[in-house]
Every structure is written in structure tokens, then in C-alpha cells.
N, C-alpha and C positions, 0 to 999 in steps of 0.2 A: 852430394852437396846439397841437393834439393831436400832430401830427407833430413839433413842437419839444420836446415833453415826454417823448416815448416815442422811445427811440433805435431799438429794433426789437422785434419779437414773434415768438416761436416759433409755428410754425404747427401747431396741433392741431385735431383734429376728433373729438370723443368725446361730444358731446352734453350737455357741461357748460354751465351757464349762464355767460356770460362775465362774471364780476363781480370776478375777482382777476387779479393780474398779477405776475410777478416778472421783473426786469430781466435783462439778460446778466450772465454772470459777472464779477464783480470779482476782479482778481488777488489783492487784499488779503485775501480771504475764504478761510479754509482749508477745503478741501472734500474729502470723501470719502464715497462712498456706493455701495452695491451695489445695482443697479436694482431686482431683483426680491425681495430679502429684507431688506436693511437700508435701503433707500431706495425705496420704492414710487413709481412714477409720476414719476420725476424726468427722463424722456425720452421721446421718440417717434421711431420710425425714419421719418422723414419728409423732404421736401426742405427744406433750410435755407438761410439767407441765405448769400451768397457768402463771408462770412468764414469760415465752416465749411469747411476743405478737403477733408474726406473725404466729404461729402455725406449723412453719417448724424448725426442729431441725438443730441448727448450728453445725459447726464442733467441735468436741471435742478440746478443745484449749490447751490440754496438752496431749501428746502422752500416751497411756495406757501402764503401766509397766506390762510385762507378767510374771506369775509365773506359771509354768508347773507342780508343784508339786500339783497335783489335790486333795488337802485336803479340809477339811471343815471349810475354813475360807475365809474372804474377805480381801483382801489387799487394803488399801486406800492411796493413793499418796497424800502427803501434798504438795501443789503447791509451798510454799515458802521454803521447806525443801527438801533435797534429802534423805528422810527417808520413810520407809514403815512400817506402824502400821498394825499388824495382830490382827483381832477381832474374837472370836469364833463365828462361825455361821453354825449350823448343817442344814442338808438337810430337816429334818423335820420342822426346822424354816422356810425355804423357802416356804414350802407348806402351812403353817399357814398364810403366809403374801403374798397373791396373788397380792396386790396392788403394792409390791415393786418388781422390776426387776433388776438383776444385769446386768451391761453392759458387753460386750463381751471384750475379750482380744484383744490387738493390735497384728497384724501379723508383727513381725519384718522382716520377710523374704521380705516383699513387699518393705519396706524402703532399705534393703540391694540390692534387685534387681534394685531399683531405683538409688541408689548410684552407683552400678556398672555400670549402663548405662551412668550416668553423667561422671565417671571416664573413661570409654572407649572413650567417645567424646572427653575429653581432649586429651587422649593419642593419638587417630588417627588423630586428627587436627593438632597436633603439631609435630608428628614424621612421618606423612606420606610421606612427601618429602624425609627423609633419608631412609625410608623403605616403598618403594612402594607397597610391598605386605600388608601393613597394610592400605593403603590409599583405597579410593572407588575404585571399579572396573571402568575402563574407559567407559564401556558401557554395555557389557554382561558378566555374571559371578557374583560371590559373594565373597567378602572379609570380614575381621572383621569389617572394618568400616561400611560395608552395613548392619550390624545388629543393628547398634544404633538406627537409626529412629524406625524400627519396635518394639525394645525394649521398647521405650517410650510409642508407640502407644498401645502395649499390656497391659502394666501395667496401663494404664489409663483406658482401658476397665475393667480390675479386679476391679479396685477401684470404677468405677461406679456401679459394681453390688453389692458392698458392701454399698455404699452411698444411692442407691435408692431400698433398700430391700423392703420398704413400702412407699407409697406416700399419705400423708393426704390430701394435697392440691395441684392438679396438676398445677392450675395457678401460685401460689406462687413459686412452685418448678421450672416451666418454666422460670419465671422471673429471678430467681437467676442464672440459667443456661445460659440464654441470656446474662445478665450483665457480669458474668465471662468469656463468650466467647469473648465478645467485648474487655474486658480488656487484655485478653491473646493475642488476635489478635494484639491490639494496641501496646503491648509490644513488640511482634515479629516484628512489623513495625519499632519500634524505634531501637531495637537492630541489625536487619538484613536489614533494608531497605536502608541502605547506610550512615546513619547519623554518625556512628562510623567507623572509617577508620581502626582500628585494630592495631595490635602490629607493631612496627616500623615506624608508621606514627603519627606525632605529629599534626594531624590535625583532624577536624571533620566538619561535615555539609553535606547536600545533596540537590541536585537540584531536586525540587518536580516533575519537568517534567520527571525525570529518576528515581524516587524512585522505589524500588524493592517491589511489593506488596506481594509476598509469600515467606515464608521461614519455617524454623522448627517449631517455637512456633505457627505460623499461621496454618500450617497443623495439629498441636495438637489440637489447638482450634476448628477446623472443625470437627476431629474425636470426640472430647469431645462432641460438640454440637449435631452431629447426633446421637451418642449413647446414650447420657442422654436423649435426647427428645424421641427416641424410647423406652427407658426404662420407661419414664414417662408415654407416651401416648399410646403405642402399646403392653404393658404387662398388662394382666388382673390380678391386684393384689388382687382381691377378690377369686381367685381360690387357693385352698389349694393343693399343690403338695403332694398327697399321693399315686400316681401311675404313671406309664408311660404315660398313657393316659392323665391324668391331667397336667403332664408336658408339653405335646405337646400342649394341649388347651391353656395353659397360655402364652406360648412364641411363638407360630405358626406365629403370624402376625408379629413379629418383625423379625423372620427368613425370612418370605417373604419380608419384606422390605430390609434386607442386601442382598438377593438374587437379588432383583430388582437394587440396587445400582451396584452390580458385573456385571450383565446383561448390564446395560447401559454402563459401562465402556467398556466391551468386544465388545458391538455393534458399539460404537463409534471408538474404537481402530482399528478394523478390517474392518469397513464398511465405514468409513468417507473417503471421497475423498480428497487428499491433492494436491493442484494445485502448479504451480510454484510460487516461491515468491522470493522477493528481500530484501536485508538488507543493511544498511550503516554502514561502518567501517572505521577506520584510516588506512591508508597504511603505516604500520610500517616497512616494508621492503624495501620501496622505498627511494629515496633521499629526499623526503619530506613527510610530515606527513597529506597530504591532505585527506579528506573523499572521499571515493570511493564507488559506488553502486555495489554490488555483486549479481549476479543472481543464484538462486538454482533451478535446473530442477527436478520436481517431477512427477506429473500428475499420481498418483499411489493410490491404496487403500491397507490397511492392511500392510504396510512397517512398519518394527520395527527398521530400520536403523536410525542413527542419523539425517540425513538431511530431511527425508521426513516421520516422523511418525505423527499420529494424535494428540498424546500429544503435541508436539511442535506446532502444527497448531492450536489448540484450544487456547492455551496461547498466541500467536502472535495475533490471531483474536480478543480475548476479553481483554487481557491485554495490548497488543502492545508491540513491540520489545524493546523500551527503558525501560520497566518496568520489564524485566526478568533478571535473573542471567547472568551477562556478561562474566563469566569465566566458561562456561559448562564443565562437565566432560569428554565429548568426545574429547576434546583438548589434552587428553593424549592418545588417540588411535593411532595405528600403522600409519593411513592415516595422522595423524595430530601432531605427535611428533617423533623426531628422537631418544627420549629417553623413548619412550613407554615402560612401562605404567607410567612413571613419566612425568613431565613437560619437554618441550624441545622446541628447535626451529622447525619451520615448515620444513617438508622434501621437496626436490625437487618436483615439480608438485603436490604439496598437493591439494586437493580439496578446492574449495572456501568457503565452508560451515564450515571450520574449525574455522573461526573466528565469526561464527553466535552465537547469544545469544540462550540459552536454559535454562529453569528453572527446576531443578530436583524436586522441591517442587511445581509444578504447579496445575492447576485446575483439569484436567482430571485424572491424576495419584493420586491425593488425594482422588478421589472417591474409588478407590481400597485400598487405604491407610486405609480408614475408616473401612474397613472389618477386618484389623487387630485389631481395637478396639473392634468389635463384637466378634472375637475370644477371646479376653481378657474377654470379658463379660461371656462367656460360662464357663471359667476356674473359674471366680469369683462366678459364680452361684453355682458351686460344693462346694465351701466354705460355702456358705449360706445354702444349702439344706443337706449337709452331715456333720455329727459330728466326724465320724471314720476318723482318719488320713491315715490309710492304704487304705481306699476307695478313699480317696481324691488323695492320690498318685498313686493308680492304674488308676483311670480314667484319671487322668492328663497325665500319661505316655502313655496310650493307645491312647488318643486323639492327643498327641504330635507326637508320631511315625506314626500314620494315616496321619497327615498333611505332614509330611516329605516324607512319600511314595507318596502321591498324588502329591506334588511337583515334585519329581523326574520323576514319570510317565509322567506329563505334559510336563517336560522339554524334554523328550525322544520323546514325540508326536509332538514337534516342537515349544513349547511356551517357549522360553529362559528366563533365569534369568536376570532380569534388575531392578536395584534399581531406575535408572532414569525414566523409564517407569512404575515402580511399577507392573510388569506383574503378572498374576495369579500364575504362577509357584513360583515367587520369594515371594509372599505373603503367599503361603502355607509353604515354606521351612523356612522363617523367623519366621513365627508364630509358627511353630512346634519347631524351635529351642528356641523360647522365653519360649514355655511351658515346655520344658526340663530343661532349666536353672532355672526357677522358681520352678519346682519340686525338683531340686537338692538342691536350697537354702533353700527351705521349710523344706526339710528332715534334713539338717545340723542345720538349725537355731531354727526352730519352733518345731522340733520333738526330735532331739539329743540334742538341747540346746547348740550348740557350738557357743557362741555368741563372745567372745573375738577375734577370728581371723577376724570377719567381722565387728568389731565396728565401725571403721572409715567408711566404707561404709554405715552402718546404719544411722550414723550421717548425711553423706552427703545426703542420701535419705530423712531424716527428713526436710532438707532445700534445696532440689534439685533446686528450682528455682532461688534462689540467688546464688548458686555456679554456676549454668548454666550461668547466666547472667554476672557475674564478671569474671569467669575463661574460660569457653567455648567460650564466645564471645568476649574475650580479652580485656575487659574493664579495668580490675585491672592491668594487666601488662601494657597496654597502659598508665595508669595513673602514675605508678611508673616510666616508661620510660621518662616521663615528667620532671623528676627530674635528671638532668645530670651535669657533670662536664666539662666545656669549650665547649664541643662538644656533639651533641645528642647522638652519639654512646657510650659516656661513661656513662652509666646509670647502675643501680644495676642489672636489668634483665640480659641485654646482658653480663655484666662482669661476672654474676654468671654462666650462660650457657658456656661462653669463658673458665672459670676456670674448670669447669667439663671436657670440652673436652681437655684441657690441661693435667689434672690429668690423664685421661684414654687414651690419646694419639690417640684419634678417635673423629672425628666430629659427626659421626653417633651415637656412644655409649654414648658420652657426652651429646648429645640432649636428649637421651633417660633417662639418669640418671637425667637430669635437669626436664624433665617432670615428672618422678617418684617423685622426691622431691615436685614437684608443686602439684602433686595430694595428696601427704601426707600433705602438708600445708592446702589444702582445707578440708581435712578430720578433721584435728585438729581445723580449724577455724569453721567447722560446729558443732563439738564437744562443743565448746566454746559457740556457740548459743545455743545448746541444754541444757547445763548445766545452762545457764541464762534464759531458758524458752522463747527464741525468735525463733517464727517460721514465716517466711516471707509469707504473704498472698496477694493474688489478690481479 
């Protein structure tokens, strides 16, 4: 009877309790998801039924519906209906049918975590000017905005641990990772390379001689690539983890690889000689806007200050000054802004480097950012290897507090917190915070099953890529602003924000209310896509 009711099962092995199931993909369902960011845990690189021709498991094209009442039944999701049918299925039946394996439940907490990260990005990017404490730290220190990028990278690492639990064909898995990395990098280049000019500017287009090569999605693609390749090639998937020694043998090479990346970053950051350098900029303060050449005196090693650090030097050397972010975060420092930590005019006798380009998502800093993905990998591994929720929460909590402690010790020892440089102390602090936030969400959502308060975030997490592209990159607001009445400023976006500012009699809190409504809108939009079975995929 069970075989007649269930067409086939994907073969998973993560330690989840087998209480939910999703059927094979129905062609009538519109599907799109990115495995490690916008659609966590939708696939596993394992041996598949014969109908999958490439031998590599594709992403589950409909998110699994979780039921935490661990009874003796299987819940089957009908892809064309929002109904769940419960079929009797005893544990003894499971033993008598070894060829059938029930898929694991979907972790809603990962979707909520991902949705929370996208919502935070929308918040801090839009209210940072009104609330400087929510904006990125000008150079040293950490604010709420400085946790967004590590949150993205951390959840990518967790997802990779779930996706690559088993690898049946390393070349095929590698090919898929490379293709997805390229597509993600190119999407980031389109969104943040300068082609879209953002809200308030009804123009588009970019001078290819000045395109920005690196950005948020580009950094995520690098972290995804290195973490995935290491999980495919540097982990011995033939070793069964039945003891601490076996655990070390299985993952030791990957750990050494991550330590190597960290060591390369630290050696270059503190050992690379930074010479004097020049840059060209427009003299906006003078009577004319002629370009002038500004000299920056360095000739130092190990400096972490804005003008003479190795991170900026590597980017200038490899990418070129014209291809860097032209409004670096340090223009909000006390040396460069009279309104610090907010944007403002240059103070009298400000240093010349205040107008120099710097990319906060550059090459060298991305090496350390990748380590955040590896930290997420370790947390995902706990999900795979342990079935007991209490043990998961305990280990996550211990590791998270340990990372926080190490980060604070490093800061005391002289390694400052800096998102722009992605220092070791910053990596530890933000990775530890990521672990604590995930632990709290996991306990609330997947253990205590309080889903309703976080449902909007969960929907946003299921379609994080499209929400990020349309909302966080200001594509959708810019499109709406393109429809105006008589003058460009008379558009729906600006009028709505102005209305809220008038109602609250405050520009700051009116903007905060507007952004809150915007986040709610995107949550509802993502929920609509979820109800229609649409998941955007790269």
C-alpha cells in the first residue's frame, strides 16, 4: 500500500527524523531556487533514482513542509494543492522496506534566518542616513549593519553542509558549483557594478572602463565556491563518523585548508609593504571641477588605517582604482566628515585620502570572509551528524560563545573590529553572533514550533534572491519612480515616504515607518510567490 501511494523517495541521510516528505517535481509547478542562499536544503548530492540522468540530485523543487509531531505517519505534499495527506506508516514498515528512504524535514529556521538577513539589509541601507547608529561603522567598530554580510555568508556555509552530505560524482558536483558561482558573480556584477543607478536616479548604464568588479553577491559567490569545493574534494565521504577520531579524520584536510586561507590573509595584511600611491579625483571643493592628482604617503607594513592598509593596496594593484567602490565607508570618519559618523562635508585640513576609492568587498578581505562560510559549515555539520535537538542547541551555543570570546580577546590584544578589512576579530565576533541568532531561531521555530510570528521572514528566506535584487538593490523602487506626475519627484515612492513623515511629524521616524512598510510588502510578495510555488533559481 505504501509503495502504491509513494512514487519514489529521494535518498537522504542527515539525521533528521523522517516525518515529512515531498514528492517528485511536478512540471506544472513553477520552480526556481538557489541551493545555498535563496533555497536552503533543496537537494543532496547523492545517488538518485534512474530517472535522474546526470546522477546528481537536483534541488528539491518544492520546500518541505515540516510536521514536528513525531508520529508514525508520512505527510505527502501535493504540489498543485495546499493540502497534506497523512498516510499510516509504522516504524516496522520502514524496516521492512529498506529500499525506500523518507526524505528529511526542511529546516524552517534557515529560511527565517535568511529572510531576517535580507530584511536587515533593506532596513540599514534605507535608514542608515537618518540613524547613523544603524549604518555601517565608519572604519573600526561594529554596528547592526555590519552583521548583514556575515549573516549571509554564515547561512551559505550551513546550507552547503546540508547539500553536500554525500557526493556520488565529484566532477559533476564541481561542474554545478562552478556554473552557479559564475552566474551568481555575473548577477552581482549586473546589480552592483554600476549599471543600475539606484533610487532617485532615473538613469542606468555603466562605463565598462569603470565598472565595479566586486560587491555583495560576488563575495558570496567566492565563499560559496571555496566552501563547496572544499566540501566536495577535501572531505573523506567514505569515513563513517562514529567517534571523535573519525570526525577529525574526515574533516581535518578541510580544516587545514581554511587555516591556510586565514594565514594567507593575516600574512598579507600585516606583512605586505604598502608604498606611496596616487589617485585621481574631481576637485569638487574648488571653483572648477577639474580632475587633480592626490598623493598618499604610506611606506609602511601592517597598518590597518584607511589610507595605507594592505587590503586597499591589493585591490588597487589587481583591480585598479577605477574599478573600486567610489564612496568608501571611511569618508564618514572624523577625519573626513564634519557629521561623523554620518556623511557630511570635509572638515578643514582633511587628509587627501578622504576622497580615495576603497572597496569594502575587495579581494583580500574576501579571503577572511570565506572563513565565515567555513564556520557555518561546522554548524551545518552538527545538524547532519546529530539527531537530538538539545545536543544541537548545546553545541551551537558553546561554539558561538567561544567565537565571541575569541573575538573579544583578539580585540583586546590589538586586532580591531573592522568590517571594511574583515579582520580576524570581526570574523569571530560576527560568526559567533550568527551562531547565536541561528540557535535562537532554531529553538523558537523548529523546536517550539512558533511559526506564525516569523512567517513573513520565512517566506522572504525562501525567495531571498529575488527580494534582494528587487528591494535591497533598489531596482523595484527605481522602476516605480519612473512613473511620475509632471515632475520626477512626484512619484508614488517619494509621495508615500513624504506622507508618513508628515503623519509622524518627523523625517527620521517617517522614513523608518516607510521602510518598515516596505519590508512588510516584500514579505507578503514572497508569500505570494510561495503560495504559487515559485522559487527563483540561478
